[in-house]
C-alpha positions in Angstrom: 95.5 53.7 63.8 97.7 56.3 65.6 100.8 55.2 67.4 100.4 57.0 70.6 98.8 54.2 72.6 101.4 51.7 71.3 104.2 54.1 72.5 102.6 54.6 75.9 102.0 50.9 76.5 105.5 50.0 75.4 107.1 52.6 77.7 105.0 51.3 80.6 106.0 47.7 80.1 109.7 48.5 79.7 109.5 50.6 82.9 108.0 47.6 84.8 110.7 45.3 83.4 113.4 47.6 84.8 111.6 47.8 88.1 111.3 44.0 88.4 115.0 43.7 87.7 116.0 46.0 90.5 113.6 44.3 92.9 115.5 41.1 92.3 118.5 42.6 94.0 118.8 41.6 97.6 121.1 43.1 100.3 123.9 40.9 101.8 123.0 39.0 104.9 126.1 40.4 106.6 127.7 43.8 106.5 131.3 43.1 105.7 133.0 44.0 102.4 133.5 40.4 101.6 129.8 39.8 101.6 129.2 42.9 99.4 131.9 41.8 96.9 130.4 38.3 96.7 127.4 39.9 95.0 129.4 40.9 91.9 127.8 38.3 89.6 124.3 39.5 90.5 125.2 43.1 90.1 127.0 42.6 86.8 124.1 40.6 85.4 121.7 43.4 86.5 123.9 46.0 84.9 124.0 44.2 81.6 120.3 43.5 81.6 119.5 47.2 82.5 121.7 48.4 79.6 120.1 45.9 77.2 116.6 47.0 78.1 117.7 50.7 78.0 119.1 50.2 74.5 115.9 48.6 73.3 113.8 51.5 74.8 116.1 54.0 73.2 116.0 52.4 69.7 112.3 51.6 70.0 111.7 55.3 70.6 113.7 56.3 67.6 112.0 53.6 65.5 108.5 54.9 66.3 109.6 58.5 65.6 109.7 57.4 61.9 106.2 55.8 62.0 103.0 57.5 61.0 100.4 54.8 61.2 100.1 51.3 62.8 97.7 48.5 62.5 96.8 45.2 64.3 99.8 43.4 62.9 102.1 46.1 64.3 100.5 45.8 67.7 101.1 42.0 67.8 104.6 42.4 66.5 105.3 44.9 69.2 103.8 42.6 71.9 106.1 39.8 70.5 109.1 42.1 71.2 107.9 43.0 74.6 107.4 39.3 75.5 111.1 38.5 74.9 112.2 41.7 76.7 110.1 40.7 79.7 112.2 37.6 80.1 115.4 39.5 80.7 114.8 39.8 84.5 114.4 36.1 84.7 117.4 35.0 82.6 119.8 37.6 83.9 118.8 36.9 87.5 119.5 33.2 86.8 122.9 34.1 85.3 123.8 36.1 88.4 122.6 33.6 91.0 124.5 30.8 89.1 127.7 32.8 88.9 127.6 32.6 85.1 127.0 28.9 84.7 127.0 27.8 81.0 123.2 26.9 80.8 121.9 30.2 82.2 124.3 32.1 80.0 123.1 30.2 77.0 119.5 30.9 77.9 120.3 34.6 78.4 122.0 34.9 75.0 119.1 33.0 73.5 116.6 35.5 74.8 118.8 38.3 73.5 118.8 36.7 70.1 115.0 36.2 70.0 114.5 39.8 71.1 116.7 41.0 68.3 114.7 38.8 65.8 111.5 40.3 67.2 112.8 43.8 66.8 113.7 43.1 63.2 110.2 41.6 62.6 108.6 44.6 64.1 110.5 46.9 61.8 109.5 44.9 58.7 105.8 44.7 59.8 105.7 48.5 60.4 107.1 49.2 56.9 104.6 46.9 55.3 101.6 48.1 57.3 101.2 51.5 55.7 102.7 53.5 52.9 102.9 56.5 55.2 105.8 54.7 57.0 108.0 55.1 53.9 110.5 57.2 56.0 111.3 54.1 58.1 111.7 52.0 54.9 114.1 54.6 53.5 116.2 54.7 56.7 116.5 50.9 57.2 117.5 49.7 53.7 120.5 47.6 54.6 120.7 46.6 58.2 124.4 45.6 58.5 124.5 46.3 62.3 121.4 44.2 62.9 122.9 41.3 60.9 126.2 41.5 62.8 124.2 41.5 66.1 122.3 38.4 65.0 125.5 36.5 64.2 127.1 37.6 67.5 124.0 36.5 69.5 124.0 33.1 67.8 127.6 32.6 68.6 126.9 33.7 72.2 124.2 31.0 72.4 126.6 28.3 71.2 129.8 29.3 72.9 128.9 28.2 76.5 128.4 24.7 75.2 132.3 24.6 75.2 132.5 25.1 78.9 134.0 27.9 81.0 136.1 29.5 78.2 132.9 29.6 76.1 131.1 31.4 78.8 133.7 34.2 78.7 133.5 34.3 74.9 129.7 34.6 75.1 129.9 37.4 77.6 132.4 39.3 75.5 130.1 38.9 72.4 127.1 40.3 74.4 129.1 43.2 75.6 130.3 43.8 72.1 126.7 44.1 70.9 125.8 46.4 73.7 128.7 48.7 72.8 127.6 48.6 69.1 124.0 49.7 70.0 124.7 52.3 72.7 124.3 55.0 70.1 120.7 54.8 68.7 120.2 54.1 65.0 121.7 57.1 63.2 120.0 56.2 59.9 116.6 57.0 61.4 117.9 60.3 62.9 119.4 61.3 59.5 116.1 60.4 57.8 114.1 62.5 60.3 116.5 65.4 59.7 116.1 65.1 55.9 112.3 65.0 56.2 112.3 68.1 58.5 114.5 70.0 56.0 112.4 69.0 53.1 109.2 70.0 54.9 110.8 73.4 55.7 111.9 73.9 52.1 108.4 73.2 50.9 106.9 75.6 53.4 109.1 78.3 52.1 
């Protein structure tokens, strides 16, 4: 199967997720600066969730650039990823409304961890689905950054169990992962450039 419908569906779902997140923002009841500033937990959680979803969209786009064919397994693995991403508006909204209480922060980190697992599963399923996807296999040999992210997410899930200091640690770990993934996977970009250069050389 071609990948075009999978890309279009994924883009649509991610756009809806971001739309839902912004709809969860409510204006202050009063119009004083104090009321506006009191919304900082909600705005911060929205910002983090927006960046998270944006990073996944960006890397998902790069991932599919290296894909030639998909099958039913890939479609289900992609839905699995979209399921966990669709929970971001709920858990981040809960984090903001609770002013970063330990349980919501743990749940938010847990969703982030499971989304990362789903992304790795999707990558592996794509590679195994068709030999024409060899470019992706060549580009994702050792996934050090992905492994570090998994460890950070796991620690972010456990840290809030220690109370308020743990919540801060969890938040810093999540922000660290965000900063690490702001730049899309360069391995895929390099593999695409190499393929283009090889194709050009053969054409000559």
